[in-house]
C-alpha positions as CSV (number, residue, x, y, z in Angstrom):
1,M,-1.6,-83.8,-15.5
2,A,-4.4,-86.6,-16.3
3,S,-7.4,-85.2,-17.1
4,A,-10.6,-84.7,-14.5
5,P,-13.4,-86.1,-14.4
6,N,-15.0,-82.5,-15.1
7,H,-18.5,-84.1,-16.7
8,L,-19.6,-85.0,-13.3
9,N,-18.9,-81.1,-12.0
10,P,-22.2,-79.4,-12.2
11,Y,-20.6,-76.0,-12.0
12,L,-18.9,-76.3,-15.7
13,H,-22.4,-77.4,-16.9
14,G,-26.2,-75.9,-17.7
15,I,-26.5,-72.6,-16.2
16,Y,-22.9,-72.4,-15.4
17,A,-21.8,-73.3,-18.6
18,P,-19.1,-70.7,-19.3
19,T,-20.3,-67.8,-22.0
20,R,-16.4,-67.4,-23.6
21,D,-16.8,-64.9,-26.6
22,E,-17.1,-61.2,-25.4
23,A,-19.7,-59.1,-27.2
24,T,-21.1,-55.6,-27.6
25,A,-24.5,-54.5,-28.3
26,R,-26.4,-51.5,-28.3
27,D,-30.3,-50.5,-28.4
28,L,-31.2,-53.8,-27.1
29,P,-34.8,-55.4,-27.5
30,V,-37.0,-54.9,-24.7
31,I,-40.2,-56.3,-23.4
32,G,-42.2,-53.2,-21.6
33,E,-40.4,-50.2,-21.1
34,I,-37.0,-48.9,-19.7
35,P,-38.1,-45.8,-17.1
36,K,-36.3,-43.1,-18.6
37,D,-35.4,-42.0,-15.1
38,L,-33.0,-44.8,-14.8
39,C,-29.3,-43.9,-16.0
40,G,-26.3,-45.8,-14.8
41,A,-25.3,-49.3,-15.2
42,Y,-25.6,-52.4,-13.6
43,F,-22.9,-55.1,-13.7
44,R,-22.5,-58.6,-12.5
45,N,-18.9,-60.9,-11.8
46,G,-18.4,-64.4,-11.7
47,P,-16.5,-67.5,-12.9
48,N,-16.1,-68.1,-16.6
49,P,-13.2,-70.5,-17.4
50,A,-11.7,-69.3,-20.7
51,V,-10.5,-72.6,-21.8
52,P,-12.2,-76.2,-20.2
53,P,-9.8,-77.0,-17.3
54,K,-7.9,-79.9,-17.3
55,G,-7.3,-80.6,-14.0
56,L,-9.9,-80.9,-10.8
57,H,-11.7,-77.4,-11.2
58,H,-13.3,-75.6,-8.0
59,W,-16.4,-73.0,-8.9
60,F,-14.1,-70.4,-7.5
61,D,-11.3,-71.4,-10.0
62,G,-13.0,-69.2,-13.1
63,D,-11.5,-66.9,-14.8
64,G,-13.3,-63.6,-14.1
65,M,-16.0,-62.0,-16.5
66,I,-18.1,-59.3,-15.9
67,H,-21.3,-58.6,-17.6
68,G,-23.1,-55.2,-17.7
69,V,-26.0,-53.4,-19.2
70,W,-26.1,-49.7,-19.3
71,F,-29.3,-47.7,-19.3
72,E,-29.9,-44.1,-20.3
73,N,-32.9,-42.0,-22.1
74,G,-35.2,-45.6,-22.0
75,R,-32.1,-47.5,-23.9
76,A,-29.5,-50.2,-23.0
77,R,-26.5,-51.5,-24.2
78,Y,-24.6,-54.2,-23.1
79,A,-21.1,-55.7,-23.0
80,N,-19.0,-58.5,-21.5
81,R,-15.5,-58.6,-21.0
82,Y,-13.0,-60.8,-19.1
83,V,-11.1,-59.5,-16.4
84,R,-7.2,-59.4,-17.4
85,T,-5.7,-60.4,-14.4
86,L,-1.7,-61.2,-14.6
87,D,-3.2,-64.9,-14.5
88,F,-5.2,-64.7,-17.1
89,V,-3.0,-63.2,-19.7
90,E,0.1,-65.6,-18.7
91,E,-1.9,-68.8,-19.2
92,R,-3.3,-67.1,-22.2
93,A,0.5,-67.1,-23.4
94,G,1.1,-70.7,-22.3
95,A,2.8,-70.5,-18.8
96,T,2.4,-73.0,-16.2
97,P,-1.0,-71.8,-14.3
98,M,-0.9,-70.8,-10.2
99,P,-2.8,-73.6,-8.4
100,G,-6.3,-74.0,-8.4
101,I,-8.2,-74.1,-4.8
102,F,-7.8,-78.4,-5.4
103,E,-4.2,-77.8,-5.5
104,R,-1.6,-77.3,-2.8
105,A,-0.9,-73.3,-2.4
106,E,2.5,-71.9,-4.1
107,L,4.0,-68.9,-3.4
108,R,6.0,-67.7,-6.9
109,D,8.6,-65.1,-6.7
110,G,7.0,-61.5,-6.7
111,R,3.8,-62.8,-6.4
112,K,1.2,-61.3,-3.0
113,T,-0.9,-64.4,-4.0
114,V,-0.9,-68.0,-3.4
115,Y,-3.8,-69.7,-5.6
116,K,-4.7,-68.5,-8.7
117,D,-6.1,-64.7,-8.6
118,T,-8.9,-65.2,-11.1
119,A,-10.7,-61.5,-9.8
120,N,-14.2,-63.7,-10.4
121,T,-15.9,-62.9,-6.9
122,D,-17.5,-58.9,-6.4
123,L,-17.3,-55.5,-7.6
124,V,-17.1,-52.2,-6.2
125,F,-17.7,-49.1,-8.1
126,H,-14.9,-46.1,-6.8
127,D,-14.1,-42.9,-8.0
128,G,-15.4,-43.7,-11.3
129,R,-14.3,-47.1,-11.9
130,L,-14.9,-50.7,-10.8
131,L,-12.9,-53.0,-9.0
132,A,-12.9,-56.6,-9.7
133,L,-12.1,-58.5,-6.3
134,W,-11.5,-62.1,-5.3
135,Y,-12.5,-63.9,-2.3
136,V,-9.2,-65.6,-1.0
137,S,-7.7,-62.1,-1.0
138,G,-6.7,-61.1,-4.4
139,Q,-5.3,-58.0,-6.2
140,P,-7.7,-55.6,-7.1
141,V,-8.0,-55.4,-10.6
142,S,-9.3,-51.7,-12.1
143,V,-12.1,-51.6,-15.0
144,D,-13.5,-49.0,-17.1
145,A,-17.0,-48.8,-16.0
146,A,-17.8,-47.3,-19.3
147,T,-16.4,-50.2,-21.4
148,L,-15.3,-52.8,-19.3
149,E,-11.5,-53.0,-20.4
150,T,-9.5,-54.0,-17.7
151,I,-7.0,-51.0,-17.0
152,G,-4.5,-52.8,-15.0
153,Y,-3.8,-53.4,-11.1
154,E,-5.0,-51.2,-8.3
155,T,-1.8,-50.7,-6.2
156,F,-3.3,-47.3,-4.5
157,G,0.1,-45.2,-5.6
158,G,2.1,-47.9,-5.0
159,K,1.1,-47.8,-1.7
160,L,-0.8,-51.1,-0.9
161,P,1.2,-53.8,0.7
162,G,-0.6,-56.7,0.5
163,N,-3.7,-57.7,-1.3
164,V,-7.7,-57.0,-0.4
165,S,-10.6,-59.3,-0.3
166,A,-13.7,-59.1,-2.0
167,H,-16.0,-57.2,0.0
168,S,-14.4,-54.5,0.9
169,K,-16.6,-51.3,1.1
170,V,-17.0,-47.7,-0.3
171,D,-18.1,-45.1,2.1
172,P,-20.8,-42.6,0.5
173,V,-20.2,-39.7,2.5
174,T,-16.6,-39.8,2.2
175,G,-15.8,-41.5,-1.1
176,E,-13.2,-44.0,1.0
177,F,-12.6,-47.3,0.1
178,V,-12.4,-49.6,2.9
179,F,-10.9,-52.4,2.8
180,F,-9.6,-55.6,4.5
181,D,-7.0,-58.6,3.9
182,Y,-6.2,-61.8,5.5
183,S,-3.3,-64.1,5.2
184,L,-4.5,-67.7,4.5
185,Y,-1.9,-69.4,6.1
186,E,-0.7,-66.9,9.0
187,P,-2.5,-65.7,12.2
188,K,-3.5,-62.2,11.0
189,M,-5.9,-60.0,9.5
190,A,-5.7,-56.3,8.3
191,F,-7.9,-53.2,6.7
192,G,-7.2,-50.1,5.3
193,T,-8.4,-47.2,4.0
194,V,-8.1,-45.6,0.5
195,S,-9.3,-41.9,-0.3
196,R,-11.6,-40.7,-2.7
197,D,-9.0,-40.0,-5.2
198,R,-7.0,-43.8,-4.7
199,R,-4.7,-42.5,-2.0
200,L,-3.9,-45.2,0.7
201,T,-4.4,-43.3,4.1
202,H,-4.4,-46.1,6.5
203,F,-3.0,-49.9,7.2
204,Q,-3.3,-51.6,10.3
205,E,-2.5,-55.6,10.7
206,I,-4.6,-57.4,13.5
207,D,-3.2,-60.8,15.2
208,L,-5.2,-63.1,15.5
209,P,-5.3,-66.6,17.5
210,G,-5.0,-68.8,14.0
211,P,-5.2,-68.1,10.4
212,R,-8.5,-67.1,9.2
213,L,-11.2,-67.6,6.5
214,P,-13.5,-64.7,6.5
215,H,-15.6,-64.0,3.7
216,D,-16.9,-60.3,4.7
217,M,-16.4,-57.0,7.0
218,G,-19.0,-54.7,8.5
219,M,-18.5,-51.0,8.0
220,T,-20.3,-47.9,9.9
221,E,-19.7,-44.2,9.8
222,N,-17.1,-44.8,12.7
223,Y,-16.2,-48.6,12.9
224,V,-14.9,-51.7,11.0
225,I,-16.1,-54.8,12.0
226,L,-13.7,-58.0,11.5
227,H,-14.5,-61.4,11.2
228,D,-12.8,-63.9,13.3
229,L,-15.2,-66.8,12.6
230,P,-14.9,-71.2,13.6
231,V,-14.6,-72.3,9.9
232,V,-10.7,-72.8,9.7
233,F,-8.2,-75.1,8.2
234,T,-7.2,-78.1,9.4
235,E,-4.2,-78.8,10.9
236,S,-2.6,-80.9,8.1
237,A,-4.0,-78.0,5.7
238,I,-1.7,-75.2,7.3
239,R,1.3,-77.7,7.3
240,E,0.4,-78.6,3.8
241,R,-0.8,-75.4,2.7
242,M,-4.0,-77.3,1.2
243,W,-7.6,-76.1,1.4
244,R,-8.9,-78.1,3.7
245,I,-11.4,-76.7,6.2
246,H,-13.3,-77.8,9.5
247,V,-15.7,-76.2,11.7
248,A,-13.4,-75.4,15.1
249,D,-14.5,-75.8,18.9
250,Q,-14.6,-71.9,19.1
251,P,-17.2,-68.8,19.8
252,T,-17.7,-66.4,16.8
253,R,-16.2,-63.2,17.2
254,F,-16.6,-60.0,15.5
255,G,-13.4,-57.2,16.0
256,V,-15.0,-53.6,16.5
257,V,-12.0,-51.2,15.3
258,P,-12.1,-47.3,14.9
259,R,-11.9,-46.0,11.5
260,P,-9.0,-43.6,11.4
261,H,-10.8,-39.7,11.1
262,N,-9.5,-35.9,10.9
263,G,-5.9,-37.4,11.2
264,K,-6.6,-39.6,14.1
265,G,-5.0,-42.9,13.5
266,A,-7.6,-46.3,14.5
267,G,-7.6,-48.2,17.6
268,A,-7.1,-51.8,18.7
269,P,-9.9,-54.0,18.1
270,R,-12.9,-54.4,20.7
271,W,-13.7,-58.2,20.3
272,F,-17.5,-59.5,21.0
273,E,-18.0,-63.0,21.2
274,F,-21.0,-65.1,20.1
275,P,-22.5,-68.5,19.7
276,T,-20.4,-70.3,16.8
277,C,-21.7,-69.7,13.3
278,Y,-20.8,-68.7,9.5
279,I,-21.4,-65.5,8.0
280,Y,-20.8,-65.3,3.9
281,H,-22.7,-61.7,3.8
282,V,-23.2,-58.6,5.3
283,I,-26.1,-57.1,4.7
284,N,-25.4,-53.8,5.9
285,A,-23.8,-52.4,9.5
286,W,-24.5,-49.2,11.2
287,E,-24.5,-47.3,14.7
288,E,-27.3,-46.5,17.4
289,G,-26.2,-44.5,20.0
290,D,-23.5,-46.6,22.3
291,E,-24.5,-50.0,19.6
292,V,-22.3,-51.1,16.8
293,V,-25.0,-52.9,14.8
294,M,-24.8,-55.5,11.8
295,A,-27.3,-57.0,9.9
296,A,-26.1,-60.3,7.9
297,C,-27.2,-63.9,6.4
298,K,-26.1,-66.3,9.0
299,M,-25.3,-70.1,8.0
300,V,-27.6,-72.7,8.9
301,P,-27.3,-76.1,8.3
302,N,-28.0,-77.0,4.1
303,G,-29.2,-80.6,4.5
304,F,-27.9,-82.1,1.9
305,A,-25.4,-85.1,2.0
306,P,-22.4,-85.6,-0.5
307,D,-23.8,-87.3,-3.8
308,P,-21.5,-89.8,-4.4
309,A,-22.0,-89.7,-8.5
310,L,-20.6,-86.3,-8.5
311,G,-17.4,-88.0,-8.1
312,P,-14.6,-85.8,-6.6
313,Y,-17.1,-83.0,-6.5
314,A,-19.1,-84.7,-4.2
315,A,-18.3,-82.3,-1.2
316,M,-17.5,-78.8,-2.8
317,T,-21.5,-79.0,-4.2
318,T,-22.3,-80.0,-1.1
319,V,-20.2,-76.9,0.8
320,L,-21.8,-74.7,-2.2
321,A,-25.3,-75.2,-1.4
322,L,-25.8,-72.1,1.0
323,R,-28.2,-71.4,2.9
324,A,-28.9,-68.7,5.3
325,K,-30.9,-66.8,7.5
326,P,-31.1,-62.9,8.3
327,F,-30.1,-62.0,11.7
328,I,-28.7,-58.2,13.3
329,W,-25.8,-58.4,16.3
330,R,-25.9,-55.4,18.4
331,M,-22.7,-54.7,19.9
332,N,-22.4,-52.1,22.9
333,M,-19.4,-50.5,22.6
334,K,-20.0,-48.5,26.2
335,T,-21.0,-52.1,28.3
336,G,-19.0,-54.8,26.3
337,E,-22.7,-56.6,26.0
338,G,-23.4,-58.4,22.7
339,R,-27.3,-59.5,21.8
340,E,-27.6,-61.4,18.4
341,V,-31.4,-61.3,16.9
342,Q,-33.1,-63.4,14.2
343,L,-34.8,-61.1,11.8
344,D,-37.1,-64.2,9.6
345,D,-37.1,-68.0,9.0
346,R,-36.6,-67.6,5.2
347,L,-34.0,-68.7,3.5
348,S,-32.1,-65.7,1.6
349,E,-28.7,-64.8,0.6
350,F,-27.0,-62.5,-1.4
351,P,-28.2,-59.0,0.2
352,V,-27.8,-55.4,-0.8
353,V,-28.8,-52.4,0.0
354,D,-29.3,-48.7,-1.5
355,F,-25.2,-47.7,-2.0
356,R,-26.3,-45.0,-0.6
357,R,-27.2,-46.1,2.8
358,Q,-24.0,-48.0,3.1
359,G,-22.3,-47.7,6.9
360,R,-25.7,-46.1,7.7
361,K,-29.2,-46.9,9.0
362,S,-30.8,-49.1,6.1
363,L,-34.7,-49.3,6.0
364,F,-34.6,-52.3,3.2
365,S,-32.7,-54.5,1.8
366,Y,-32.9,-56.9,-0.7
367,H,-32.1,-60.3,-1.0
368,V,-32.2,-64.0,-3.3
369,V,-34.0,-66.8,-2.6
370,M,-32.0,-69.7,-2.9
371,D,-34.0,-72.4,-5.0
372,D,-34.0,-75.8,-2.8
373,H,-31.5,-77.5,-4.4
374,V,-27.7,-78.8,-4.0
375,E,-26.5,-76.5,-6.6
376,Q,-26.7,-72.6,-6.1
377,R,-29.8,-71.0,-8.0
378,Y,-31.8,-68.4,-7.7
379,S,-35.4,-68.5,-7.8
380,G,-36.6,-64.9,-6.8
381,L,-35.7,-61.8,-4.9
382,L,-37.0,-60.3,-1.8
383,K,-37.8,-57.4,-0.2
384,Y,-36.8,-56.8,3.8
385,V,-38.2,-54.4,6.1
386,L,-35.1,-54.7,8.2
387,S,-36.9,-53.3,11.2
388,T,-39.4,-56.0,11.4
389,G,-38.4,-59.2,9.1
390,D,-41.0,-58.5,7.5
391,A,-40.4,-59.0,3.3
392,I,-42.3,-59.2,0.0
393,A,-41.2,-61.8,-2.8
394,H,-40.7,-61.2,-6.3
395,E,-40.7,-64.3,-7.8
396,F,-39.1,-65.6,-11.3
397,P,-40.7,-67.8,-13.4
398,K,-40.5,-72.2,-13.1
399,G,-36.9,-72.9,-14.3
400,V,-35.7,-69.3,-14.2
401,F,-32.9,-68.3,-12.2
402,G,-31.3,-64.8,-11.4
403,S,-28.0,-63.3,-10.3
404,E,-27.6,-60.6,-7.0
405,P,-29.7,-57.6,-7.8
406,A,-28.8,-53.8,-7.5
407,F,-30.7,-50.9,-6.4
408,A,-30.5,-47.9,-8.6
409,P,-32.4,-44.6,-7.1
410,R,-34.5,-42.7,-9.4
411,E,-32.7,-40.1,-10.9
412,G,-33.2,-37.3,-8.3
413,A,-34.6,-39.7,-5.8
414,A,-34.4,-38.9,-1.8
415,A,-36.4,-42.0,-0.6
416,E,-34.7,-45.0,0.3
417,D,-36.6,-47.2,-2.1
418,D,-37.6,-44.7,-4.9
419,G,-36.1,-46.4,-7.8
420,Y,-35.7,-49.7,-8.9
421,V,-34.0,-53.6,-8.4
422,V,-32.1,-54.5,-11.3
423,T,-30.7,-58.2,-12.0
424,F,-29.8,-60.7,-14.7
425,V,-31.8,-63.7,-15.3
426,T,-31.2,-67.1,-17.4
427,D,-33.9,-69.7,-18.5
428,A,-32.3,-72.7,-17.7
429,Q,-34.0,-74.7,-20.5
430,N,-32.9,-72.2,-23.6
431,G,-30.3,-70.2,-22.2
432,A,-32.0,-67.0,-22.5
433,S,-30.9,-64.0,-20.4
434,E,-32.7,-60.7,-19.8
435,A,-32.1,-57.7,-17.4
436,L,-34.6,-57.4,-15.5
437,V,-36.0,-53.4,-14.1
438,I,-38.1,-54.2,-11.3
439,D,-39.7,-51.1,-9.6
440,A,-39.0,-51.0,-5.6
441,R,-42.2,-50.1,-4.4
442,N,-44.0,-52.6,-6.7
443,F,-41.6,-55.3,-5.9
444,S,-44.3,-58.4,-6.1
445,G,-45.1,-56.9,-9.5
446,P,-44.3,-58.0,-12.9
447,P,-40.9,-56.1,-14.1
448,L,-41.0,-52.7,-15.5
449,A,-38.7,-53.8,-18.3
450,R,-37.3,-57.4,-19.3
451,V,-34.1,-56.2,-21.7
452,Q,-33.1,-59.2,-24.1
453,L,-29.4,-59.8,-23.6
454,P,-27.6,-61.0,-27.0
455,R,-25.3,-63.4,-24.7
456,R,-26.2,-66.2,-21.9
457,V,-25.2,-64.9,-18.6
458,P,-23.8,-67.6,-16.3
459,A,-24.8,-68.2,-12.9
460,G,-22.0,-66.3,-11.2
461,F,-21.2,-64.4,-7.9
462,H,-21.3,-60.5,-6.9
463,G,-23.0,-57.1,-8.6
464,C,-22.9,-53.3,-8.2
465,W,-24.8,-50.6,-9.6
466,A,-22.9,-47.5,-11.1
467,P,-24.6,-43.7,-11.3
468,G,-24.3,-42.9,-14.4
469,S,-23.3,-39.3,-13.3
470,E,-20.3,-41.1,-11.8
471,I,-19.1,-43.3,-14.3
472,K,-15.9,-42.0,-15.8
473,P,-15.0,-42.9,-19.5
474,L,-11.3,-43.5,-19.4
């Protein structure tokens, strides 16, 4: 294979350059003071190529690495570890790698995935463990939330029929893990339910008009909301099994499917049509009377033209320049009416809510602010009031860029925003990284604590919070 011009790939350099060594550190130095009632861990996943790529490299192809910081009794410790997927282990042993996003998809014997499965996108905390998930419907990898050591693939008692996409959800009341899956080059989607103790209790396939590329899903107390979006593979891509997409002339559809409860099976989806749009990330979803409500960040044109100086990476860089605004969709299960309302005109993405409110109506959400730059850079945070669209900003210093945050409830807190917002930031000039602890009720104020990290945390994808009382050392 000829060497690719990876010196032109912005997602291999600067704040995106990989940190390849794994480390563990205790009693981290702190500027400020870590609150004594902050107990638990903040984790963030992201792409981190273990060896320099030889061929064309997409940001999504990087090996998954999790960075974690644990808080207890006003002190903090840190660790970072690669997610040891089958592809990661086999490549280190010299096997031929599975294809990346720029290559033709390949179905190998015994594999459920057709691209390199990196487990680099999302993290879900379920039954005391982390699940590392990949956007292109990969195999879920179970990770020890106390050490970040890989436990192995999670098959839910050997019953998992296919794959699990990133942005599957955990119901904070039932403890269930609700997931979705999709077949890249086949006209179907699926969702499933896993019990609190990791047993598959439901799996259902949904027929679609054609292959789809959803990125997220919604979950309420009684429903799952599946996304049939108009960004799809071209006809030639489907024939050749290549990653080439376009915006189809078709509406956005949300399929509202009843969740199985109390021994009752799920029903067929009820589809609601809306104007054409694409959604990467759902804020939250809930029910109000006869309405199923979903808040999400709706993509808007980013205004960037491909830069010829980036060579083969021009199109990738432009597509990755996320620009989105918060919207709410209301779907009336009685009348079939659907309504779409914009919450705010500011650009924000990577939204999170208090994990205790997942699937229930939430008052607040926390988003990253997208820097006005073609590369994905997060220059601050916004705390939204979802009922009004009002927001409070927390700005990072110039040249410092952050990660998707997580909300950490104060120990013993009942109110939704009684706690802390935790995130990683990295200084683009010197590469120094910190974990910030921000008072959620004094959001625009300076961080309560800036925890100095022993390794640079490259820009990456999604994070989560794990309460200390629920982490199960293995």
